[in-house]
C-alpha positions as CSV (number, residue, x, y, z in Angstrom):
1,X,0.0,0.0,0.0
2,X,3.0,2.3,0.3
3,X,6.1,2.8,-1.8
4,X,8.1,4.4,1.1
5,X,7.5,5.3,4.8
6,X,9.6,7.9,6.6
7,X,9.7,7.5,10.4
8,X,10.3,10.7,12.2
9,X,10.9,10.1,15.9
10,X,11.3,12.7,18.7
11,X,8.1,14.8,18.1
12,X,6.3,16.4,21.0
13,X,2.6,16.9,20.4
14,X,0.4,19.3,22.3
15,X,-3.3,18.8,21.6
16,X,-6.8,19.4,22.9
17,X,-8.7,16.2,23.7
18,X,-11.9,15.6,25.7
19,X,-11.9,19.1,27.2
20,X,-8.2,19.1,28.3
21,X,-4.8,19.9,26.9
22,X,-2.6,16.9,26.5
23,X,1.1,16.6,25.7
24,X,2.8,13.4,24.4
25,X,5.9,12.2,22.6
26,X,4.9,10.8,19.2
27,X,6.3,9.4,16.0
28,X,5.3,10.9,12.7
29,X,5.0,8.6,9.6
30,X,5.2,10.2,6.2
31,X,3.8,7.6,3.8
32,X,4.2,7.8,0.1
33,X,1.4,6.2,-1.8
34,X,-1.3,7.0,-4.3
35,X,-4.9,8.0,-4.1
36,X,-6.2,4.6,-5.2
37,X,-4.5,3.0,-2.2
38,X,-5.7,5.6,0.4
39,X,-8.9,3.8,1.7
40,X,-7.0,0.5,2.3
41,X,-4.1,2.3,3.8
42,X,-6.3,4.3,6.2
43,X,-8.2,1.1,7.2
44,X,-4.9,-0.6,7.9
45,X,-3.6,2.3,10.1
46,X,-6.9,2.6,12.0
47,X,-6.9,-1.2,12.8
48,X,-3.5,-1.1,14.3
49,X,-3.3,2.3,15.8
50,X,-3.6,2.8,19.6
51,X,-5.4,6.1,19.3
52,X,-9.1,6.3,19.0
53,X,-8.7,9.2,16.5
54,X,-5.3,8.8,14.8
55,X,-4.1,11.7,12.7
56,X,-4.4,10.5,9.1
57,X,-4.4,13.2,6.5
58,X,-3.8,13.0,2.7
59,X,-2.0,15.9,1.1
60,X,-2.6,16.9,-2.5
61,X,0.7,17.0,-4.5
62,X,0.6,19.8,-7.0
63,X,4.0,19.0,-8.6
64,X,7.3,17.3,-8.2
65,X,10.0,15.3,-9.9
66,X,8.4,13.0,-12.5
67,X,11.0,10.3,-12.0
68,X,10.0,10.1,-8.3
69,X,6.3,9.7,-9.1
70,X,7.2,7.1,-11.7
71,X,9.2,5.2,-9.0
72,X,6.1,5.3,-6.7
73,X,3.9,3.9,-9.4
74,X,6.4,1.1,-10.1
75,X,6.8,0.2,-6.5
76,X,3.0,0.1,-5.9
77,X,2.3,-1.8,-9.1
78,X,4.6,-4.6,-8.0
79,X,2.7,-5.1,-4.7
């Protein structure tokens, strides 16, 4: 479902949850995939994530290096 996942440790999140401000250490995942994989990817994350409401967002890419996008397609088409 993903061509590449970057794991960014050492993040400190401050957030509002259930009427209170919380603060926790977290790890950020940056997952490179495609729109046609998004539903399955979100389902997979939600099933294994410890949070009731995990932060899952999809960002629209408006441009970039075409060879990189081609590599993503090749990686995902093999799986």
